[in-house]
N, CA, C and O atoms as a CHARMM CRD file, in Angstrom:
* protein
*
  324
    1    1 MET  N    157.03800  90.04400 134.95100 PROA 1      0.00000
    2    1 MET  CA   158.14600  90.24300 134.04200 PROA 1      0.00000
    3    1 MET  C    157.66400  90.73000 132.67800 PROA 1      0.00000
    4    1 MET  O    158.26000  91.62900 132.08500 PROA 1      0.00000
    5    2 GLN  N    156.59600  90.13700 132.19300 PROA 2      0.00000
    6    2 GLN  CA   156.06800  90.52000 130.89000 PROA 2      0.00000
    7    2 GLN  C    155.49800  91.94600 130.93800 PROA 2      0.00000
    8    2 GLN  O    155.61600  92.68700 129.96200 PROA 2      0.00000
    9    3 ALA  N    154.88800  92.33400 132.05200 PROA 3      0.00000
   10    3 ALA  CA   154.33900  93.67800 132.20100 PROA 3      0.00000
   11    3 ALA  C    155.45800  94.71200 132.19600 PROA 3      0.00000
   12    3 ALA  O    155.31100  95.78000 131.60100 PROA 3      0.00000
   13    4 GLU  N    156.57200  94.40600 132.85100 PROA 4      0.00000
   14    4 GLU  CA   157.71000  95.32500 132.86700 PROA 4      0.00000
   15    4 GLU  C    158.30900  95.47600 131.47800 PROA 4      0.00000
   16    4 GLU  O    158.70200  96.57500 131.08600 PROA 4      0.00000
   17    5 ALA  N    158.37900  94.40300 130.74700 PROA 5      0.00000
   18    5 ALA  CA   158.90800  94.45900 129.37800 PROA 5      0.00000
   19    5 ALA  C    158.00000  95.30400 128.49400 PROA 5      0.00000
   20    5 ALA  O    158.46100  96.10500 127.68100 PROA 5      0.00000
   21    6 MET  N    156.69200  95.10400 128.67600 PROA 6      0.00000
   22    6 MET  CA   155.73500  95.88200 127.88500 PROA 6      0.00000
   23    6 MET  C    155.82300  97.36500 128.24700 PROA 6      0.00000
   24    6 MET  O    155.74700  98.21400 127.36000 PROA 6      0.00000
   25    7 ALA  N    155.97900  97.69100 129.52500 PROA 7      0.00000
   26    7 ALA  CA   156.11300  99.07700 129.96100 PROA 7      0.00000
   27    7 ALA  C    157.39500  99.68800 129.40400 PROA 7      0.00000
   28    7 ALA  O    157.38400 100.83300 128.95200 PROA 7      0.00000
   29    8 ALA  N    158.49300  98.94600 129.42900 PROA 8      0.00000
   30    8 ALA  CA   159.76100  99.44100 128.89000 PROA 8      0.00000
   31    8 ALA  C    159.64700  99.68700 127.39000 PROA 8      0.00000
   32    8 ALA  O    160.14200 100.69200 126.87900 PROA 8      0.00000
   33    9 TYR  N    158.99700  98.77300 126.69400 PROA 9      0.00000
   34    9 TYR  CA   158.80700  98.93400 125.25300 PROA 9      0.00000
   35    9 TYR  C    157.95700 100.17800 124.96400 PROA 9      0.00000
   36    9 TYR  O    158.28200 100.96600 124.07600 PROA 9      0.00000
   37   10 THR  N    156.87300 100.34600 125.71800 PROA 10     0.00000
   38   10 THR  CA   155.98900 101.49700 125.52600 PROA 10     0.00000
   39   10 THR  C    156.74700 102.79700 125.77100 PROA 10     0.00000
   40   10 THR  O    156.60700 103.75200 125.00700 PROA 10     0.00000
   41   11 ARG  N    157.55800 102.83800 126.84200 PROA 11     0.00000
   42   11 ARG  CA   158.37900 104.03100 127.11600 PROA 11     0.00000
   43   11 ARG  C    159.35200 104.28800 125.98100 PROA 11     0.00000
   44   11 ARG  O    159.53700 105.43500 125.57400 PROA 11     0.00000
   45   12 SER  N    159.97800 103.23700 125.46100 PROA 12     0.00000
   46   12 SER  CA   160.96500 103.41700 124.39600 PROA 12     0.00000
   47   12 SER  C    160.31600 103.95700 123.11500 PROA 12     0.00000
   48   12 SER  O    160.96300 104.64300 122.32400 PROA 12     0.00000
   49   13 VAL  N    159.05200 103.64400 122.92400 PROA 13     0.00000
   50   13 VAL  CA   158.35100 104.14900 121.74500 PROA 13     0.00000
   51   13 VAL  C    157.81100 105.55900 122.00400 PROA 13     0.00000
   52   13 VAL  O    157.92900 106.42900 121.14100 PROA 13     0.00000
   53   14 LEU  N    157.22600 105.79600 123.17100 PROA 14     0.00000
   54   14 LEU  CA   156.56000 107.06200 123.45100 PROA 14     0.00000
   55   14 LEU  C    157.50400 108.21100 123.79900 PROA 14     0.00000
   56   14 LEU  O    157.23200 109.35700 123.44000 PROA 14     0.00000
   57   15 GLU  N    158.60500 107.92700 124.48800 PROA 15     0.00000
   58   15 GLU  CA   159.49700 109.00700 124.91100 PROA 15     0.00000
   59   15 GLU  C    160.02600 109.82900 123.73600 PROA 15     0.00000
   60   15 GLU  O    160.01800 111.05700 123.82100 PROA 15     0.00000
   61   16 PRO  N    160.48300 109.21600 122.64600 PROA 16     0.00000
   62   16 PRO  CA   160.92000 110.04400 121.50900 PROA 16     0.00000
   63   16 PRO  C    159.76600 110.85400 120.90100 PROA 16     0.00000
   64   16 PRO  O    159.95800 111.99100 120.47000 PROA 16     0.00000
   65   17 LEU  N    158.58400 110.26800 120.87200 PROA 17     0.00000
   66   17 LEU  CA   157.43400 110.98600 120.32300 PROA 17     0.00000
   67   17 LEU  C    157.04400 112.17500 121.20600 PROA 17     0.00000
   68   17 LEU  O    156.73000 113.25000 120.69600 PROA 17     0.00000
   69   18 VAL  N    157.06300 111.98400 122.50600 PROA 18     0.00000
   70   18 VAL  CA   156.74700 113.06600 123.43500 PROA 18     0.00000
   71   18 VAL  C    157.79700 114.17400 123.30700 PROA 18     0.00000
   72   18 VAL  O    157.46000 115.35800 123.31100 PROA 18     0.00000
   73   19 GLY  N    159.05300 113.78900 123.19400 PROA 19     0.00000
   74   19 GLY  CA   160.12100 114.78400 123.02000 PROA 19     0.00000
   75   19 GLY  C    159.94000 115.58900 121.73900 PROA 19     0.00000
   76   19 GLY  O    160.10100 116.80900 121.73200 PROA 19     0.00000
   77   20 ALA  N    159.60500 114.89200 120.65500 PROA 20     0.00000
   78   20 ALA  CA   159.38300 115.58200 119.38000 PROA 20     0.00000
   79   20 ALA  C    158.18700 116.52700 119.48600 PROA 20     0.00000
   80   20 ALA  O    158.22000 117.63400 118.94800 PROA 20     0.00000
   81   21 LEU  N    157.15000 116.10100 120.16500 PROA 21     0.00000
   82   21 LEU  CA   155.96600 116.94500 120.34100 PROA 21     0.00000
   83   21 LEU  C    156.30300 118.18900 121.15900 PROA 21     0.00000
   84   21 LEU  O    155.84900 119.28500 120.82900 PROA 21     0.00000
   85   22 GLU  N    157.08000 118.03500 122.20400 PROA 22     0.00000
   86   22 GLU  CA   157.47500 119.18100 123.02500 PROA 22     0.00000
   87   22 GLU  C    158.30900 120.16800 122.21400 PROA 22     0.00000
   88   22 GLU  O    158.13200 121.38000 122.33100 PROA 22     0.00000
   89   23 ARG  N    159.22500 119.64300 121.38600 PROA 23     0.00000
   90   23 ARG  CA   160.02900 120.53600 120.53900 PROA 23     0.00000
   91   23 ARG  C    159.14600 121.26500 119.53200 PROA 23     0.00000
   92   23 ARG  O    159.34400 122.45100 119.27100 PROA 23     0.00000
   93   24 SER  N    158.18000 120.56000 118.97400 PROA 24     0.00000
   94   24 SER  CA   157.26400 121.18800 118.00500 PROA 24     0.00000
   95   24 SER  C    156.44000 122.28500 118.66500 PROA 24     0.00000
   96   24 SER  O    156.23200 123.34700 118.07800 PROA 24     0.00000
   97   25 GLU  N    155.97700 122.03900 119.86300 PROA 25     0.00000
   98   25 GLU  CA   155.21200 123.06100 120.57700 PROA 25     0.00000
   99   25 GLU  C    156.07300 124.27700 120.88700 PROA 25     0.00000
  100   25 GLU  O    155.61200 125.41300 120.78100 PROA 25     0.00000
  101   26 GLY  N    157.31300 124.04100 121.26700 PROA 26     0.00000
  102   26 GLY  CA   158.23300 125.15200 121.53500 PROA 26     0.00000
  103   26 GLY  C    158.48400 125.97700 120.27900 PROA 26     0.00000
  104   26 GLY  O    158.50300 127.20700 120.32300 PROA 26     0.00000
  105   27 ARG  N    158.67400 125.28600 119.16300 PROA 27     0.00000
  106   27 ARG  CA   158.91200 125.99800 117.89900 PROA 27     0.00000
  107   27 ARG  C    157.66800 126.78700 117.48900 PROA 27     0.00000
  108   27 ARG  O    157.78500 127.89700 116.96900 PROA 27     0.00000
  109   28 ALA  N    156.48600 126.22800 117.71600 PROA 28     0.00000
  110   28 ALA  CA   155.24300 126.93600 117.38700 PROA 28     0.00000
  111   28 ALA  C    155.12600 128.21100 118.21900 PROA 28     0.00000
  112   28 ALA  O    154.69400 129.24200 117.70200 PROA 28     0.00000
  113   29 ARG  N    155.50100 128.16000 119.49200 PROA 29     0.00000
  114   29 ARG  CA   155.46600 129.36500 120.33200 PROA 29     0.00000
  115   29 ARG  C    156.46300 130.41400 119.82300 PROA 29     0.00000
  116   29 ARG  O    156.15400 131.60500 119.79200 PROA 29     0.00000
  117   30 GLU  N    157.66200 129.96200 119.42300 PROA 30     0.00000
  118   30 GLU  CA   158.65200 130.89700 118.88000 PROA 30     0.00000
  119   30 GLU  C    158.12700 131.57100 117.61800 PROA 30     0.00000
  120   30 GLU  O    158.28700 132.77900 117.44100 PROA 30     0.00000
  121   31 LEU  N    157.50300 130.79100 116.74600 PROA 31     0.00000
  122   31 LEU  CA   156.97300 131.34800 115.49700 PROA 31     0.00000
  123   31 LEU  C    155.81800 132.31400 115.75700 PROA 31     0.00000
  124   31 LEU  O    155.67100 133.30400 115.04100 PROA 31     0.00000
  125   32 GLU  N    155.00900 132.04100 116.76000 PROA 32     0.00000
  126   32 GLU  CA   153.92900 132.96100 117.11400 PROA 32     0.00000
  127   32 GLU  C    154.49300 134.29600 117.59500 PROA 32     0.00000
  128   32 GLU  O    153.98100 135.35400 117.23000 PROA 32     0.00000
  129   33 ARG  N    155.54600 134.25000 118.41400 PROA 33     0.00000
  130   33 ARG  CA   156.17300 135.49200 118.88100 PROA 33     0.00000
  131   33 ARG  C    156.76900 136.26000 117.69700 PROA 33     0.00000
  132   33 ARG  O    156.59800 137.47400 117.58600 PROA 33     0.00000
  133   34 GLU  N    157.47000 135.53900 116.81700 PROA 34     0.00000
  134   34 GLU  CA   158.07100 136.18100 115.65200 PROA 34     0.00000
  135   34 GLU  C    156.99000 136.80200 114.75700 PROA 34     0.00000
  136   34 GLU  O    157.15800 137.90700 114.24100 PROA 34     0.00000
  137   35 ASN  N    155.90100 136.09100 114.58500 PROA 35     0.00000
  138   35 ASN  CA   154.78900 136.61000 113.78900 PROA 35     0.00000
  139   35 ASN  C    154.24500 137.89900 114.40200 PROA 35     0.00000
  140   35 ASN  O    153.94300 138.84800 113.67800 PROA 35     0.00000
  141   36 GLY  N    154.11800 137.94000 115.71100 PROA 36     0.00000
  142   36 GLY  CA   153.65500 139.15600 116.38400 PROA 36     0.00000
  143   36 GLY  C    154.60300 140.31600 116.17500 PROA 36     0.00000
  144   36 GLY  O    154.17100 141.44100 115.92300 PROA 36     0.00000
  145   37 ARG  N    155.91200 140.04600 116.28000 PROA 37     0.00000
  146   37 ARG  CA   156.90400 141.10500 116.05300 PROA 37     0.00000
  147   37 ARG  C    156.83400 141.61200 114.61600 PROA 37     0.00000
  148   37 ARG  O    156.89000 142.81800 114.37800 PROA 37     0.00000
  149   38 GLN  N    156.71300 140.70000 113.66700 PROA 38     0.00000
  150   38 GLN  CA   156.65800 141.11200 112.26600 PROA 38     0.00000
  151   38 GLN  C    155.37300 141.87500 111.95300 PROA 38     0.00000
  152   38 GLN  O    155.38700 142.81100 111.15300 PROA 38     0.00000
  153   39 ALA  N    154.27200 141.48400 112.57500 PROA 39     0.00000
  154   39 ALA  CA   153.01700 142.20800 112.36500 PROA 39     0.00000
  155   39 ALA  C    153.14100 143.63400 112.88300 PROA 39     0.00000
  156   39 ALA  O    152.66000 144.56900 112.24400 PROA 39     0.00000
  157   40 ALA  N    153.78200 143.80700 114.03400 PROA 40     0.00000
  158   40 ALA  CA   153.98100 145.15100 114.58100 PROA 40     0.00000
  159   40 ALA  C    154.90100 145.97500 113.67700 PROA 40     0.00000
  160   40 ALA  O    154.66100 147.16100 113.45500 PROA 40     0.00000
  161   41 GLU  N    155.94100 145.34700 113.16400 PROA 41     0.00000
  162   41 GLU  CA   156.87000 146.03300 112.26000 PROA 41     0.00000
  163   41 GLU  C    156.15700 146.43500 110.96300 PROA 41     0.00000
  164   41 GLU  O    156.36600 147.53400 110.45000 PROA 41     0.00000
  165   42 LEU  N    155.32900 145.55200 110.44800 PROA 42     0.00000
  166   42 LEU  CA   154.56600 145.85600 109.24000 PROA 42     0.00000
  167   42 LEU  C    153.60700 147.02100 109.48300 PROA 42     0.00000
  168   42 LEU  O    153.44800 147.88800 108.62400 PROA 42     0.00000
  169   43 GLU  N    152.98100 147.03700 110.63200 PROA 43     0.00000
  170   43 GLU  CA   152.06200 148.13500 110.96600 PROA 43     0.00000
  171   43 GLU  C    152.81400 149.46300 111.04100 PROA 43     0.00000
  172   43 GLU  O    152.33100 150.48300 110.55000 PROA 43     0.00000
  173   44 ARG  N    154.00000 149.44700 111.65800 PROA 44     0.00000
  174   44 ARG  CA   154.81100 150.67900 111.72000 PROA 44     0.00000
  175   44 ARG  C    155.20700 151.13200 110.32000 PROA 44     0.00000
  176   44 ARG  O    155.15000 152.32300 110.01600 PROA 44     0.00000
  177   45 ALA  N    155.60800 150.19000 109.46300 PROA 45     0.00000
  178   45 ALA  CA   156.00900 150.54300 108.09900 PROA 45     0.00000
  179   45 ALA  C    154.82600 151.11000 107.32000 PROA 45     0.00000
  180   45 ALA  O    154.98100 152.08200 106.58100 PROA 45     0.00000
  181   46 ALA  N    153.65400 150.51400 107.47600 PROA 46     0.00000
  182   46 ALA  CA   152.46500 151.00000 106.77200 PROA 46     0.00000
  183   46 ALA  C    152.10900 152.41100 107.21800 PROA 46     0.00000
  184   46 ALA  O    151.75500 153.25100 106.39100 PROA 46     0.00000
  185   47 SER  N    152.19700 152.67900 108.51300 PROA 47     0.00000
  186   47 SER  CA   151.87600 154.02600 108.99200 PROA 47     0.00000
  187   47 SER  C    152.91600 155.03600 108.50300 PROA 47     0.00000
  188   47 SER  O    152.57900 156.18900 108.23500 PROA 47     0.00000
  189   48 THR  N    154.16500 154.61400 108.38600 PROA 48     0.00000
  190   48 THR  CA   155.20600 155.48800 107.85100 PROA 48     0.00000
  191   48 THR  C    154.92900 155.80800 106.38600 PROA 48     0.00000
  192   48 THR  O    155.09900 156.94900 105.95600 PROA 48     0.00000
  193   49 ILE  N    154.50800 154.81400 105.62700 PROA 49     0.00000
  194   49 ILE  CA   154.19700 155.02700 104.21200 PROA 49     0.00000
  195   49 ILE  C    153.03100 156.00300 104.06500 PROA 49     0.00000
  196   49 ILE  O    153.06800 156.89600 103.21800 PROA 49     0.00000
  197   50 VAL  N    152.01200 155.83500 104.87800 PROA 50     0.00000
  198   50 VAL  CA   150.86400 156.74200 104.82900 PROA 50     0.00000
  199   50 VAL  C    151.30600 158.16100 105.16900 PROA 50     0.00000
  200   50 VAL  O    150.91900 159.11200 104.49100 PROA 50     0.00000
  201   51 ALA  N    152.10900 158.30600 106.20600 PROA 51     0.00000
  202   51 ALA  CA   152.57600 159.63700 106.60900 PROA 51     0.00000
  203   51 ALA  C    153.42100 160.27900 105.51500 PROA 51     0.00000
  204   51 ALA  O    153.28500 161.47100 105.23900 PROA 51     0.00000
  205   52 LEU  N    154.29700 159.48500 104.88900 PROA 52     0.00000
  206   52 LEU  CA   155.12100 160.03300 103.81400 PROA 52     0.00000
  207   52 LEU  C    154.26800 160.41900 102.60800 PROA 52     0.00000
  208   52 LEU  O    154.55000 161.41700 101.94600 PROA 52     0.00000
  209   53 GLY  N    153.23600 159.64200 102.32100 PROA 53     0.00000
  210   53 GLY  CA   152.33500 159.98300 101.22400 PROA 53     0.00000
  211   53 GLY  C    151.61000 161.28800 101.48900 PROA 53     0.00000
  212   53 GLY  O    151.46500 162.11800 100.59200 PROA 53     0.00000
  213   54 GLU  N    151.15500 161.47000 102.71500 PROA 54     0.00000
  214   54 GLU  CA   150.48600 162.72200 103.07500 PROA 54     0.00000
  215   54 GLU  C    151.44800 163.90000 102.99400 PROA 54     0.00000
  216   54 GLU  O    151.08900 164.98700 102.54100 PROA 54     0.00000
  217   55 GLU  N    152.67800 163.66200 103.44400 PROA 55     0.00000
  218   55 GLU  CA   153.68900 164.71600 103.38400 PROA 55     0.00000
  219   55 GLU  C    154.00700 165.08700 101.93900 PROA 55     0.00000
  220   55 GLU  O    154.16800 166.26500 101.61700 PROA 55     0.00000
  221   56 LEU  N    154.09700 164.08000 101.06800 PROA 56     0.00000
  222   56 LEU  CA   154.35600 164.34100  99.65400 PROA 56     0.00000
  223   56 LEU  C    153.20200 165.09600  99.01300 PROA 56     0.00000
  224   56 LEU  O    153.42000 166.02100  98.23000 PROA 56     0.00000
  225   57 ALA  N    151.97700 164.70600  99.34000 PROA 57     0.00000
  226   57 ALA  CA   150.80700 165.40500  98.79500 PROA 57     0.00000
  227   57 ALA  C    150.78600 166.85700  99.24900 PROA 57     0.00000
  228   57 ALA  O    150.46400 167.74700  98.46300 PROA 57     0.00000
  229   58 ALA  N    151.12600 167.10200 100.50500 PROA 58     0.00000
  230   58 ALA  CA   151.16500 168.47400 101.01800 PROA 58     0.00000
  231   58 ALA  C    152.25900 169.28200 100.31600 PROA 58     0.00000
  232   58 ALA  O    152.06400 170.45300  99.99100 PROA 58     0.00000
  233   59 ALA  N    153.41200 168.64400 100.08800 PROA 59     0.00000
  234   59 ALA  CA   154.50400 169.34100  99.41000 PROA 59     0.00000
  235   59 ALA  C    154.12200 169.67700  97.97400 PROA 59     0.00000
  236   59 ALA  O    154.42900 170.76300  97.48200 PROA 59     0.00000
  237   60 LYS  N    153.45200 168.74400  97.30300 PROA 60     0.00000
  238   60 LYS  CA   153.02300 169.01400  95.92900 PROA 60     0.00000
  239   60 LYS  C    151.97700 170.11600  95.89900 PROA 60     0.00000
  240   60 LYS  O    151.98700 170.95500  94.99800 PROA 60     0.00000
  241   61 ALA  N    151.08300 170.12400  96.86200 PROA 61     0.00000
  242   61 ALA  CA   150.04200 171.14600  96.91000 PROA 61     0.00000
  243   61 ALA  C    150.64400 172.53000  97.14600 PROA 61     0.00000
  244   61 ALA  O    150.15600 173.51800  96.59800 PROA 61     0.00000
  245   62 SER  N    151.69000 172.60700  97.95100 PROA 62     0.00000
  246   62 SER  CA   152.30200 173.90400  98.24000 PROA 62     0.00000
  247   62 SER  C    153.10200 174.42000  97.04900 PROA 62     0.00000
  248   62 SER  O    153.38200 175.61600  96.96800 PROA 62     0.00000
  249   63 GLN  N    153.47000 173.54200  96.13100 PROA 63     0.00000
  250   63 GLN  CA   154.22700 173.95100  94.95000 PROA 63     0.00000
  251   63 GLN  C    153.34600 173.99200  93.70800 PROA 63     0.00000
  252   63 GLN  O    153.85500 173.94900  92.58800 PROA 63     0.00000
  253   64 ALA  N    152.04200 174.07400  93.89200 PROA 64     0.00000
  254   64 ALA  CA   151.11300 174.08600  92.76200 PROA 64     0.00000
  255   64 ALA  C    151.39100 175.30500  91.88400 PROA 64     0.00000
  256   64 ALA  O    151.73100 176.38400  92.36900 PROA 64     0.00000
  257   65 LEU  N    151.23700 175.10100  90.61000 PROA 65     0.00000
  258   65 LEU  CA   151.47500 176.18600  89.67400 PROA 65     0.00000
  259   65 LEU  C    150.32400 177.18300  89.72200 PROA 65     0.00000
  260   65 LEU  O    149.17900 176.79500  89.95200 PROA 65     0.00000
  261   66 PRO  N    150.61200 178.43700  89.51100 PROA 66     0.00000
  262   66 PRO  CA   149.53800 179.43100  89.46300 PROA 66     0.00000
  263   66 PRO  C    148.57200 179.10400  88.32500 PROA 66     0.00000
  264   66 PRO  O    148.94500 178.43900  87.36000 PROA 66     0.00000
  265   67 ALA  N    147.34500 179.56900  88.44200 PROA 67     0.00000
  266   67 ALA  CA   146.30900 179.26000  87.45800 PROA 67     0.00000
  267   67 ALA  C    146.67400 179.78600  86.07600 PROA 67     0.00000
  268   67 ALA  O    146.32100 179.16500  85.07400 PROA 67     0.00000
  269   68 TRP  N    147.36600 180.90600  85.99900 PROA 68     0.00000
  270   68 TRP  CA   147.66400 181.49500  84.69900 PROA 68     0.00000
  271   68 TRP  C    148.70000 180.70100  83.92400 PROA 68     0.00000
  272   68 TRP  O    148.90900 180.98100  82.74400 PROA 68     0.00000
  273   69 ARG  N    149.36800 179.71100  84.54100 PROA 69     0.00000
  274   69 ARG  CA   150.38300 178.92000  83.82900 PROA 69     0.00000
  275   69 ARG  C    149.78100 178.12800  82.67200 PROA 69     0.00000
  276   69 ARG  O    150.50000 177.74900  81.74900 PROA 69     0.00000
  277   70 GLY  N    148.47600 177.87400  82.70700 PROA 70     0.00000
  278   70 GLY  CA   147.83700 177.16200  81.61400 PROA 70     0.00000
  279   70 GLY  C    147.29800 178.09600  80.54200 PROA 70     0.00000
  280   70 GLY  O    146.61000 177.66200  79.61900 PROA 70     0.00000
  281   71 ALA  N    147.60700 179.35600  80.66600 PROA 71     0.00000
  282   71 ALA  CA   147.10200 180.36700  79.72500 PROA 71     0.00000
  283   71 ALA  C    147.82300 180.25100  78.38100 PROA 71     0.00000
  284   71 ALA  O    148.86200 179.59600  78.30100 PROA 71     0.00000
  285   72 PRO  N    147.30600 180.85900  77.35000 PROA 72     0.00000
  286   72 PRO  CA   147.96500 180.85200  76.02900 PROA 72     0.00000
  287   72 PRO  C    149.36100 181.46200  76.11600 PROA 72     0.00000
  288   72 PRO  O    149.64900 182.23900  77.02500 PROA 72     0.00000
  289   73 TRP  N    150.20800 181.11300  75.18500 PROA 73     0.00000
  290   73 TRP  CA   151.60900 181.52200  75.22700 PROA 73     0.00000
  291   73 TRP  C    151.78100 183.03400  75.23600 PROA 73     0.00000
  292   73 TRP  O    152.67600 183.55200  75.90500 PROA 73     0.00000
  293   74 TRP  N    150.94000 183.74200  74.50400 PROA 74     0.00000
  294   74 TRP  CA   151.09200 185.18800  74.40300 PROA 74     0.00000
  295   74 TRP  C    150.77600 185.90000  75.71100 PROA 74     0.00000
  296   74 TRP  O    151.28800 186.98800  75.97200 PROA 74     0.00000
  297   75 LEU  N    149.90200 185.26000  76.56000 PROA 75     0.00000
  298   75 LEU  CA   149.58800 185.85400  77.85300 PROA 75     0.00000
  299   75 LEU  C    150.76600 185.75700  78.80000 PROA 75     0.00000
  300   75 LEU  O    150.87400 186.52400  79.75700 PROA 75     0.00000
  301   76 TRP  N    151.64100 184.81600  78.53000 PROA 76     0.00000
  302   76 TRP  CA   152.84600 184.67700  79.33400 PROA 76     0.00000
  303   76 TRP  C    153.72600 185.93400  79.21400 PROA 76     0.00000
  304   76 TRP  O    154.38400 186.34600  80.16900 PROA 76     0.00000
  305   77 LEU  N    153.71600 186.50900  78.04700 PROA 77     0.00000
  306   77 LEU  CA   154.54200 187.69700  77.84700 PROA 77     0.00000
  307   77 LEU  C    154.10400 188.82100  78.78800 PROA 77     0.00000
  308   77 LEU  O    154.91800 189.63800  79.22000 PROA 77     0.00000
  309   78 VAL  N    152.82800 188.84900  79.09400 PROA 78     0.00000
  310   78 VAL  CA   152.29400 189.91500  79.94900 PROA 78     0.00000
  311   78 VAL  C    152.39000 189.53600  81.43100 PROA 78     0.00000
  312   78 VAL  O    152.74100 190.36000  82.27600 PROA 78     0.00000
  313   79 LEU  N    152.06900 188.26500  81.72700 PROA 79     0.00000
  314   79 LEU  CA   151.94900 187.86200  83.12100 PROA 79     0.00000
  315   79 LEU  C    153.22000 187.29000  83.74600 PROA 79     0.00000
  316   79 LEU  O    153.35400 187.28600  84.97000 PROA 79     0.00000
  317   80 ALA  N    154.14200 186.81500  82.93400 PROA 80     0.00000
  318   80 ALA  CA   155.33300 186.15900  83.47100 PROA 80     0.00000
  319   80 ALA  C    156.17800 187.15600  84.26600 PROA 80     0.00000
  320   80 ALA  O    156.29400 188.31600  83.87200 PROA 80     0.00000
  321   81 PRO  N    156.75300 186.73000  85.34900 PROA 81     0.00000
  322   81 PRO  CA   157.58300 187.64400  86.15900 PROA 81     0.00000
  323   81 PRO  C    158.86200 188.02800  85.47500 PROA 81     0.00000
  324   81 PRO  O    159.65600 188.78700  86.03200 PROA 81     0.00000
């Protein structure tokens, strides 16, 4: 009788703890998946930023001013279109 009471008491103490541990493990797995998704999203965003930076640099390079634009003002009168 005393052994059964002790077993019942142990179950009453351990079952809530085991349940809480299982929920914590489940939440940890969910957070790991979410972290993986966010890492992939961050990587895509970073590659997009790099690509846009390269595109902007190329656009600026194609619109570079001719060398004579830094010439003295009077040379503009001769060279300007």
